[in-house]
N, C-alpha and C positions, 0 to 999 in steps of 0.2 A: 401674640408678640406682633404679629403682622398689623393687627387692628391698633396697637399703640403706635406703631411705626408710622402708619397713615395718619392717625390723629396728629402725632408730632409733625409730620411733616407739613400736615394743613396749617396747624398753628404757627409753625416756623416760617412759612411762606407769607402768612397773614401779618406777622409781626415785622419780619426782616425785609420782606419783598422777593418777588420772584428772581429778580436779578441777582441778588446776593446769594440766594440758596442756589441757584443754577451754578454759579461761579464756583461755590464750595463743593457741590455735587462733581463738577467736571474737574476739580482739582484732587479729588478723593483718589486714593491708590490702594494697593493691597496692604500697606502698612497701616492706614489710618481709617480703613472701611469699618472695622469693628467699633472703632471710637466714635465715628461719625453716626453709627446706626445707635450706639449707646446714648449720645447726646440728644438724638432725635427722639430716642424712645423715652428716655428718662427726662431730661430738661423740658422738653417740649410736648411730649406725649402724656407725661405724667404730672409734671409741676405747673407748666404754663397752661395746660389744659384744664386745671382745677377750676371749679365755679365760684369759689368764695373770695377772690380777688378779681377785679375787673382787668383787662389788659393794661390800662392807665395806671392802676395801682401797683400791678407787677411791674411794670416799667420803672415807676419811681423807685421802689425797692431794690430793684436790679441795679439802677444806676448808683443808688447810694452804697450799695454793697461793693460794687466794681471800684468806685472810687476809693472806698475805705480801704479795699486791699490790694489798690495799686494796679489794678488790671485795666491799664489806660487804653490799650487798643480795643478791647472789648467795650469800653466806656464810649469810645467813639462811634462804634457799630450801634450801640443800643441807644446813643443820642440820635443817631440817623432814624432809628426804629420809632422814635416818639411820633413821627409824621402818622405812623399807623396805629399807634397805641392811644393816641389822645393826651399823653402826658405834654403839659405846656411848659414853656420857658420858665414861668413862675413856680410850677411843680419842681422843676428841676433845680432851680435855685433854693427852694426850700429844703430839699433832700441834701443839698451840698452843705447848706448850713448845719445840718445835722451831722454831717460828714466831719466837718470842722471841729465841732463840740465833742464828738464820740470817738473819732479815729484821728484827727490831728489837722491843725492848720495847713501844714505843707501838702498833704494829700488833698485836701480841698482846694487849695490855691492851684495845684497842678490840674486837677480836674476841671476847674473853671477855665483855665486855659485851653483845654482840649476841648470843652463844651462849646466855648465861644468860637474856635476855630472850625468846628464841625458845623455849628450854626450858619457861620458866615458862608461854608461851602453849600450849605442848603437853602441859603437865601432867607434865612429866618432872623428877623430883627429881634435883638435882645436888649 
């Protein structure tokens, strides 16, 4: 468990950046400490740490799933993470086209809005 947590924290920092993870850790309380450990060990230490997808590929899949499910706050966070994963605006565009076809045009439309705003904040031309 400790090893998976350490692996997860390393992957989480590599993908989301130290500043984001430091903020999340500073905001952790007794209420959500177990949840934070769970996502660090499971999402980051087990899934994101697997070798069969590159960070870029995981990023593309994650963005598509977040948009399809309407998890737009997480979508912005993972859009910011593309600077660390190597997913390009072109990759993200293609993922959102898949979202439009398989999850609905309104979801993709709103996702494009958030992604464009996030890229603008990042100084990324789209």
